GUTI-670294 format. One record per atom (N, C-alpha, C): residue number from 1; atom name; residue in three letters; x, y, z. Coordinates in Angstrom, 3 decimals. Layout:
% residues N
{NUM,'CA','ALA',{X,Y,Z}}
...
//
This chain:
% residues 62
{1,'N','MET',{-127.318,69.735,58.089}}
{1,'CA','MET',{-126.896,71.042,57.661}}
{1,'C','MET',{-126.512,71.882,58.877}}
{2,'N','SER',{-127.480,72.516,59.491}}
{2,'CA','SER',{-127.200,73.361,60.644}}
{2,'C','SER',{-127.156,72.519,61.910}}
{3,'N','THR',{-126.344,72.951,62.860}}
{3,'CA','THR',{-126.290,72.246,64.130}}
{3,'C','THR',{-127.292,72.812,65.125}}
{4,'N','LEU',{-127.967,73.897,64.781}}
{4,'CA','LEU',{-128.967,74.487,65.666}}
{4,'C','LEU',{-130.287,73.745,65.508}}
{5,'N','SER',{-130.963,73.503,66.635}}
{5,'CA','SER',{-132.269,72.866,66.534}}
{5,'C','SER',{-133.354,73.887,66.217}}
{6,'N','GLN',{-133.140,75.129,66.649}}
{6,'CA','GLN',{-134.075,76.219,66.372}}
{6,'C','GLN',{-133.289,77.423,65.875}}
{7,'N','PRO',{-133.817,78.139,64.908}}
{7,'CA','PRO',{-133.151,79.372,64.474}}
{7,'C','PRO',{-133.132,80.395,65.611}}
{8,'N','PRO',{-132.190,81.319,65.586}}
{8,'CA','PRO',{-132.135,82.353,66.632}}
{8,'C','PRO',{-133.429,83.169,66.672}}
{9,'N','LYS',{-133.782,83.651,67.846}}
{9,'CA','LYS',{-134.985,84.469,67.998}}
{9,'C','LYS',{-134.710,85.938,67.701}}
{10,'N','ASP',{-133.517,86.411,68.007}}
{10,'CA','ASP',{-133.154,87.799,67.725}}
{10,'C','ASP',{-133.143,88.013,66.209}}
{11,'N','PRO',{-133.877,89.012,65.698}}
{11,'CA','PRO',{-133.975,89.200,64.249}}
{11,'C','PRO',{-132.630,89.408,63.541}}
{12,'N','VAL',{-131.687,90.101,64.161}}
{12,'CA','VAL',{-130.390,90.321,63.514}}
{12,'C','VAL',{-129.605,89.017,63.431}}
{13,'N','MET',{-129.643,88.243,64.491}}
{13,'CA','MET',{-128.977,86.935,64.477}}
{13,'C','MET',{-129.687,85.992,63.497}}
{14,'N','LEU',{-131.010,86.091,63.442}}
{14,'CA','LEU',{-131.792,85.285,62.511}}
{14,'C','LEU',{-131.394,85.610,61.076}}
{15,'N','LEU',{-131.234,86.881,60.768}}
{15,'CA','LEU',{-130.814,87.292,59.431}}
{15,'C','LEU',{-129.494,86.635,59.055}}
{16,'N','SER',{-128.526,86.709,59.936}}
{16,'CA','SER',{-127.227,86.111,59.679}}
{16,'C','SER',{-127.344,84.599,59.484}}
{17,'N','PHE',{-128.091,83.956,60.362}}
{17,'CA','PHE',{-128.295,82.510,60.272}}
{17,'C','PHE',{-128.942,82.113,58.947}}
{18,'N','VAL',{-130.063,82.772,58.617}}
{18,'CA','VAL',{-130.808,82.417,57.409}}
{18,'C','VAL',{-129.964,82.666,56.161}}
{19,'N','ASN',{-129.329,83.816,56.065}}
{19,'CA','ASN',{-128.533,84.102,54.873}}
{19,'C','ASN',{-127.338,83.164,54.740}}
{20,'N','THR',{-126.738,82.784,55.853}}
{20,'CA','THR',{-125.638,81.815,55.801}}
{20,'C','THR',{-126.145,80.461,55.320}}
{21,'N','GLN',{-127.284,80.025,55.848}}
{21,'CA','GLN',{-127.864,78.762,55.409}}
{21,'C','GLN',{-128.204,78.793,53.916}}
{22,'N','LEU',{-128.790,79.907,53.474}}
{22,'CA','LEU',{-129.138,80.045,52.057}}
{22,'C','LEU',{-127.887,80.019,51.190}}
{23,'N','ARG',{-126.857,80.695,51.617}}
{23,'CA','ARG',{-125.615,80.735,50.839}}
{23,'C','ARG',{-124.951,79.365,50.774}}
{24,'N','ASP',{-124.912,78.674,51.894}}
{24,'CA','ASP',{-124.115,77.451,51.977}}
{24,'C','ASP',{-124.852,76.161,51.651}}
{25,'N','TYR',{-126.181,76.132,51.856}}
{25,'CA','TYR',{-126.865,74.844,51.774}}
{25,'C','TYR',{-128.135,74.782,50.933}}
{26,'N','TYR',{-128.857,75.879,50.788}}
{26,'CA','TYR',{-130.195,75.807,50.193}}
{26,'C','TYR',{-130.327,76.700,48.974}}
{27,'N','ASP',{-131.085,76.223,47.989}}
{27,'CA','ASP',{-131.292,76.960,46.745}}
{27,'C','ASP',{-132.443,77.952,46.814}}
{28,'N','SER',{-133.229,77.907,47.897}}
{28,'CA','SER',{-134.343,78.841,48.039}}
{28,'C','SER',{-134.762,78.924,49.504}}
{29,'N','PHE',{-135.486,79.990,49.824}}
{29,'CA','PHE',{-136.023,80.145,51.169}}
{29,'C','PHE',{-137.027,79.037,51.472}}
{30,'N','ASN',{-137.833,78.658,50.492}}
{30,'CA','ASN',{-138.798,77.571,50.694}}
{30,'C','ASN',{-138.092,76.270,51.040}}
{31,'N','GLU',{-137.004,75.975,50.345}}
{31,'CA','GLU',{-136.241,74.756,50.614}}
{31,'C','GLU',{-135.670,74.781,52.039}}
{32,'N','LEU',{-135.122,75.915,52.437}}
{32,'CA','LEU',{-134.594,76.064,53.794}}
{32,'C','LEU',{-135.705,75.853,54.819}}
{33,'N','ALA',{-136.827,76.508,54.625}}
{33,'CA','ALA',{-137.940,76.407,55.579}}
{33,'C','ALA',{-138.438,74.964,55.701}}
{34,'N','ASP',{-138.541,74.276,54.578}}
{34,'CA','ASP',{-138.979,72.877,54.608}}
{34,'C','ASP',{-137.969,72.004,55.346}}
{35,'N','ALA',{-136.697,72.179,55.022}}
{35,'CA','ALA',{-135.648,71.336,55.611}}
{35,'C','ALA',{-135.515,71.554,57.114}}
{36,'N','LEU',{-135.661,72.784,57.559}}
{36,'CA','LEU',{-135.485,73.096,58.979}}
{36,'C','LEU',{-136.803,73.175,59.736}}
{37,'N','ALA',{-137.906,72.935,59.032}}
{37,'CA','ALA',{-139.250,72.973,59.634}}
{37,'C','ALA',{-139.495,74.292,60.357}}
{38,'N','ILE',{-139.221,75.394,59.650}}
{38,'CA','ILE',{-139.511,76.711,60.223}}
{38,'C','ILE',{-140.700,77.325,59.494}}
{39,'N','ASP',{-141.403,78.179,60.190}}
{39,'CA','ASP',{-142.573,78.852,59.641}}
{39,'C','ASP',{-142.110,79.976,58.710}}
{40,'N','ARG',{-142.375,79.825,57.412}}
{40,'CA','ARG',{-141.933,80.812,56.420}}
{40,'C','ARG',{-142.446,82.210,56.738}}
{41,'N','ARG',{-143.750,82.292,56.982}}
{41,'CA','ARG',{-144.374,83.598,57.190}}
{41,'C','ARG',{-143.811,84.296,58.431}}
{42,'N','HIS',{-143.721,83.563,59.523}}
{42,'CA','HIS',{-143.205,84.151,60.760}}
{42,'C','HIS',{-141.755,84.606,60.590}}
{43,'N','THR',{-140.944,83.782,59.960}}
{43,'CA','THR',{-139.538,84.127,59.750}}
{43,'C','THR',{-139.419,85.350,58.853}}
{44,'N','ALA',{-140.172,85.373,57.759}}
{44,'CA','ALA',{-140.144,86.528,56.856}}
{44,'C','ALA',{-140.617,87.788,57.579}}
{45,'N','GLU',{-141.631,87.674,58.436}}
{45,'CA','GLU',{-142.117,88.835,59.199}}
{45,'C','GLU',{-141.056,89.346,60.167}}
{46,'N','GLN',{-140.354,88.428,60.830}}
{46,'CA','GLN',{-139.286,88.837,61.741}}
{46,'C','GLN',{-138.207,89.614,60.994}}
{47,'N','LEU',{-137.843,89.131,59.816}}
{47,'CA','LEU',{-136.796,89.797,59.042}}
{47,'C','LEU',{-137.304,91.095,58.420}}
{48,'N','ARG',{-138.566,91.133,58.056}}
{48,'CA','ARG',{-139.167,92.355,57.544}}
{48,'C','ARG',{-139.179,93.443,58.628}}
{49,'N','SER',{-139.302,93.030,59.887}}
{49,'CA','SER',{-139.346,93.992,60.991}}
{49,'C','SER',{-138.038,94.765,61.139}}
{50,'N','ILE',{-136.946,94.235,60.579}}
{50,'CA','ILE',{-135.669,94.955,60.604}}
{50,'C','ILE',{-135.273,95.424,59.200}}
{51,'N','GLY',{-136.251,95.405,58.286}}
{51,'CA','GLY',{-136.047,95.994,56.969}}
{51,'C','GLY',{-135.516,95.077,55.885}}
{52,'N','TYR',{-135.652,93.774,56.047}}
{52,'CA','TYR',{-135.138,92.830,55.055}}
{52,'C','TYR',{-136.264,92.043,54.412}}
{53,'N','GLU',{-136.131,91.830,53.106}}
{53,'CA','GLU',{-137.081,91.034,52.326}}
{53,'C','GLU',{-136.289,89.978,51.566}}
{54,'N','TYR',{-136.922,88.845,51.319}}
{54,'CA','TYR',{-136.260,87.790,50.549}}
{54,'C','TYR',{-136.205,88.176,49.078}}
{55,'N','ASP',{-135.032,88.042,48.482}}
{55,'CA','ASP',{-134.830,88.289,47.058}}
{55,'C','ASP',{-134.454,86.964,46.399}}
{56,'N','PRO',{-135.402,86.355,45.667}}
{56,'CA','PRO',{-135.103,85.054,45.050}}
{56,'C','PRO',{-133.968,85.112,44.029}}
{57,'N','ALA',{-133.765,86.260,43.400}}
{57,'CA','ALA',{-132.698,86.380,42.386}}
{57,'C','ALA',{-131.323,86.191,43.005}}
{58,'N','THR',{-131.167,86.662,44.247}}
{58,'CA','THR',{-129.872,86.504,44.924}}
{58,'C','THR',{-129.917,85.434,46.002}}
{59,'N','ASN',{-131.100,84.880,46.261}}
{59,'CA','ASN',{-131.300,83.869,47.290}}
{59,'C','ASN',{-130.787,84.348,48.645}}
{60,'N','GLN',{-131.134,85.581,48.978}}
{60,'CA','GLN',{-130.725,86.187,50.246}}
{60,'C','GLN',{-131.821,87.144,50.726}}
{61,'N','PHE',{-131.822,87.404,52.009}}
{61,'CA','PHE',{-132.637,88.495,52.523}}
{61,'C','PHE',{-131.795,89.745,52.439}}
{62,'N','VAL',{-132.329,90.737,51.733}}
{62,'CA','VAL',{-131.583,91.987,51.501}}
{62,'C','VAL',{-132.414,93.184,51.910}}
//
């Protein structure tokens, strides 16, 4: 799927990366986290720090 071995550390870049992955490849945040072996809680906290929460209805951080 992604050519990156690690998601970006910058929260704004992380938001773009995660939402693009969710849009193009994964049906849920859990599926993305499992496939890329990323820590769900840490990633969600990073995105929450810039005001974004995962919305399962739209499968995006909004």
